[in-house]
TORDREN-625580 format. One record per residue (C-alpha): z, x, y. Coordinates in steps of 0.05 Angstrom, whole numbers, padded with zeros to 5 digits, always signed. Layout:
// residues N
ZXY...
// end
This chain:
// residues 295
-00511+00420+00660-00467+00407+00721-00393+00424+00720-00376+00351+00730-00414+00333+00666-00377+00387+00628-00311+00358+00653-00330+00288+00630-00350+00315+00561-00283+00350+00555-00244+00288+00573-00284+00247+00523-00271+00297+00467-00198+00300+00485-00190+00225+00490-00225+00212+00424-00179+00259+00389-00118+00215+00400-00132+00171+00340-00090+00213+00293-00027+00178+00317-00047+00115+00281-00012+00077+00225-00080+00055+00199-00087+00128+00176-00014+00140+00159+00019+00080+00124+00086+00055+00151+00138+00009+00122+00163-00022+00187+00139-00094+00196+00095-00107+00256+00093-00033+00274+00047-00023+00334+00023+00043+00363-00008+00060+00429-00035+00128+00451-00068+00133+00519-00075+00197+00561-00104+00179+00629-00145+00234+00663-00134+00227+00738-00202+00231+00772-00241+00215+00709-00292+00159+00707-00266+00127+00643-00217+00138+00587-00197+00111+00519-00135+00072+00502-00119+00069+00428-00081+00011+00396-00064+00000+00323-00018-00042+00280+00015-00030+00213-00014-00054+00147+00009-00060+00075-00017+00003+00039-00013-00033-00028-00059-00090-00011-00129-00096+00019-00136-00093+00094-00129-00160+00127-00193-00152+00168-00156-00191+00221-00192-00195+00288-00145-00192+00348-00166-00200+00420-00126-00157+00468-00130-00130+00539-00104-00065+00570-00086-00066+00644-00075-00001+00682-00045-00010+00751-00017+00029+00810-00006+00020+00884-00082+00024+00892-00095-00037+00849-00107-00055+00776-00161-00047+00723-00166-00095+00665-00205-00077+00602-00209-00123+00541-00231-00111+00469-00224-00134+00397-00183-00101+00343-00216-00099+00275-00183-00073+00211-00117-00060+00246-00142-00007+00294-00182-00006+00358-00196+00029+00423-00217+00003+00490-00252+00039+00547-00215+00035+00613-00255+00042+00677-00205+00091+00706-00253+00114+00760-00229+00055+00801-00160+00088+00804-00186+00149+00842-00141+00167+00900-00077+00173+00861-00033+00231+00882+00020+00274+00846+00085+00235+00842+00051+00167+00842+00069+00119+00785+00018+00087+00739+00033+00028+00694+00003+00006+00628+00007-00065+00600-00026-00084+00534-00026-00159+00520-00051-00204+00465-00038-00274+00440-00020-00242+00373+00039-00199+00396+00088-00189+00454+00066-00147+00512+00067-00071+00504+00086-00035+00569+00095+00036+00594+00092+00078+00657+00076+00150+00675+00085+00194+00737+00024+00235+00757+00038+00310+00751+00025+00364+00803-00040+00402+00800-00035+00470+00768-00034+00530+00816-00083+00581+00787-00072+00652+00815-00124+00690+00775-00165+00689+00712-00213+00734+00673-00250+00741+00607-00263+00801+00564-00318+00782+00514-00318+00806+00442-00258+00850+00456-00216+00830+00395-00238+00842+00323-00197+00818+00263-00241+00850+00210-00286+00789+00202-00300+00760+00271-00302+00780+00344-00261+00741+00395-00266+00733+00470-00198+00746+00504-00180+00704+00565-00126+00717+00617-00098+00662+00661-00043+00671+00713-00007+00608+00737+00044+00597+00792+00099+00546+00784+00080+00493+00837+00147+00460+00849+00221+00458+00829+00205+00400+00783+00194+00407+00708+00119+00419+00697+00077+00420+00633+00006+00443+00618-00048+00441+00565-00109+00487+00558-00177+00471+00527-00241+00511+00526-00314+00490+00526-00371+00538+00509-00442+00530+00537-00502+00571+00515-00545+00584+00577-00615+00582+00548-00671+00531+00545-00662+00484+00487-00589+00504+00478-00544+00457+00439-00495+00412+00477-00430+00444+00501-00375+00445+00448-00300+00447+00453-00272+00510+00420-00210+00528+00381-00163+00574+00420-00105+00616+00394-00049+00658+00424+00005+00705+00400+00049+00683+00459+00110+00647+00431+00115+00606+00494+00049+00572+00479+00045+00517+00427-00018+00506+00387-00035+00433+00377-00045+00426+00302-00009+00363+00280-00074+00326+00267-00104+00382+00225-00165+00425+00240-00200+00369+00277-00148+00376+00333-00138+00451+00331-00168+00458+00399-00112+00462+00451-00052+00502+00473+00005+00469+00511+00070+00494+00544+00119+00478+00599+00145+00520+00658+00215+00532+00631+00201+00607+00621+00170+00619+00690+00208+00569+00734+00197+00588+00806+00151+00646+00790+00084+00667+00760+00064+00679+00688+00002+00709+00656-00023+00676+00592-00067+00712+00542-00106+00674+00490-00172+00681+00452-00229+00643+00421-00277+00663+00365-00345+00686+00392-00399+00654+00350-00456+00673+00396-00505+00729+00381-00501+00790+00425-00549+00786+00484-00550+00710+00487-00525+00686+00555-00467+00638+00555-00404+00618+00593-00338+00583+00579-00307+00527+00619-00231+00531+00616-00197+00464+00628-00127+00473+00656-00092+00406+00647-00027+00391+00682+00004+00338+00637+00061+00289+00646+00127+00308+00615+00125+00250+00567+00059+00274+00541+00087+00345+00532+00149+00320+00495+00106+00275+00451+00063+00334+00429+00124+00379+00419+00159+00329+00374+00096+00317+00333+00088+00392+00322+00160+00397+00299+00160+00336+00254+00143+00322+00182+00082+00276+00181+00116+00232+00128+00186+00235+00159+00170+00196+00222+00118+00145+00201+00147+00126+00133+00220+00137+00149+00221+00100+00215+00257+00157+00249+00259+00158+00325+00253+00234+00327+00184+00232+00358+00187+00219+00433+00159+00152+00456+00156+00123+00526+00125+00057+00504+00164-00009+00503+00143-00059+00449+00109-00005+00407+00111+00069+00390+00070+00123+00421+00055+00154+00489+00025+00136+00555+00012+00201+00593-00026+00224+00654-00060+00290+00668-00094+00328+00725-00150+00375+00705-00176+00437+00740-00240+00467+00709-00251+00542+00713-00317+00576+00698-00313+00641+00657-00375+00684+00654-00377+00748+00611
// end
């Protein structure tokens, strides 16, 4: 499988995991509560924008069908994608490949409109690419008494005086005929500067994220690991996805990890960061650099 295909698979897995921030799954008491979560991968062919509205947890779902459109625009033009919301939640594919050519520092705008509610708007500034200095993997080097783990080293350089943020994901590919499709893997670290994304439960326990506050203007080496489930002697490789993420996206994840799942949604608290007008949630952008890791 080509590296480009691996990248697209990773973006699809990441995008589809956003649905946990969704009042259809977590009841809210605020009337007409709307939620948007959309993380735009710069350079990707397509991406998913999630939209949901509140419902009364003590009565049957309304099964209301709402037509809506999501427009993503920049100085390069605009892309309009339309869909239908069923049972208070929906997602729409955005043909974001038409936005290729965007550069770090450019602004991207999101507008979700429907005849059933006022426009939902947001904007995001495209982050810098990560500056990768070095990387390496030591397979099956860590043993916790039950399982072996591959340990991975990644050294990054702070690319600018601006505040930067990052997220790491890992894909494993078995390199044999008839091998299963690549899968995204859980990754862990003992580094207190790295945050493990776990708010959505085990289904989302597949990423580490952090900012550059502890290595501003310098370099930093990150150490993390993943469980090795492959039999010895079977050829494989990992693809490490180094995402540079917008600061709104980073703050959104940080607040979710620090919050009580019932405190925000049911209490109506504004403690979870939102950069969306007319709704709650996050519109973020990310630049991704894939790195191949062979044992």
